[in-house]
C-alpha positions, -999 to 999 in steps of 0.1 A, spaced: 596 326 431 609 294 417 628 274 444 664 271 443 673 240 417 699 225 444 670 221 470 647 205 445 674 184 430 685 171 466 653 161 478 645 146 443 679 123 447 667 118 485 634 103 469 650 81 444 671 67 474 638 56 489 632 86 512 593 89 509 594 116 535 604 140 513 576 140 495 556 160 515 586 189 510 585 188 473 547 193 466 551 228 476 581 234 459 571 217 427 534 225 426 533 259 409 557 246 384 537 215 376 504 238 373 525 259 346 533 228 328 500 215 329 486 247 315 507 250 285 496 213 282 462 223 279 464 255 260 456 237 228 423 227 242 388 245 246 387 273 270 360 265 289 370 238 315 373 241 352 400 229 371 417 208 342 449 221 349 444 206 384 432 175 377 462 170 353 487 179 376 470 155 404 470 127 381 508 132 367 521 141 403 503 108 415 522 87 388 553 104 392 558 98 430 548 65 425 581 56 402 604 37 427 627 26 399 636 64 386 665 78 395 661 117 395 690 137 383 679 173 387 648 193 384 649 197 346 651 156 346 617 158 366 598 185 345 608 166 317 594 133 326 563 151 338 557 168 307 559 132 290 533 115 318 510 145 311 514 142 278 504 102 279 473 110 300 460 136 276 470 109 249 452 84 267 421 101 267 418 109 235 424 74 225 394 68 253 370 92 236 378 77 202 368 43 215 339 58 230 328 75 201 327 39 185 309 28 217 336 9 232 340 29 260 305 43 268 300 53 305 337 41 317 357 77 316 360 96 351 351 129 354 384 142 355 396 126 322 363 144 304 376 176 319 409 176 306 406 171 267 386 190 241 366 165 220 375 187 192 409 181 194 411 145 195 418 139 160 449 163 158 463 150 193 465 114 177 477 126 146 503 146 157 510 115 181 517 90 151 536 114 134 560 119 164 563 79 166 576 80 132 599 107 135 610 85 168 619 56 143 641 78 121 658 102 150 649 91 185 667 123 196 648 146 179 615 131 188 627 134 223 633 170 218 601 179 203 583 162 234 602 185 259 602 216 236 566 212 228 548 192 249 566 200 282 574 239 272 611 235 279 638 261 265 663 248 249 689 247 275 664 228 297 662 206 272 698 203 269 700 195 302 674 168 305 691 150 274 727 157 286 737 174 251 748 206 244 722 236 235 738 239 201 731 200 192 690 207 207 689 240 187 702 219 154 679 188 162 650 211 170 651 229 136 657 197 117 627 179 139 605 208 132 610 207 93 604 170 91 571 172 113 557 200 88 567 180 60 550 146 72 518 168 86 510 187 60 515 153 35 487 135 58 466 162 55 466 158 16 455 123 19 
């Protein structure tokens, strides 16, 4: 059962105001949804990992609660940022893995990092990241919508709330971004 959005939003706002005592109240309210988000991110990875979602949730959560400058606006805002943090963790691992293949980081990866991302998908993840960066240069809002929808698993309505735009705008930009990304990814695989 999902906790009431008002309760989570109120606790997040208290945390933004410097009240770190609410962190212990937030953990049980957010943990299941953070696990769902982590599982969503890891669906594209190999299936034989153990506790990979848990490791990703813990790493992301530690980074999120250490944010002193963020003014949490709502539950959706928190999960939008959480999705971005998880994506960055996975991308950092993919980059580390690629460097390690060239001997750059041999022996420097933690067990959690090794368990999180599939070695087979690192190149695809990096190609998508590069294409998304190009989209961001063309249309930052569309890129943000792709991040929230694809990597965060947010609905159109949740993405609209995080970005403070209408659901109709999200739908329109989502459609345009998908077409642009498809064209770009197909062109890059033809090279």
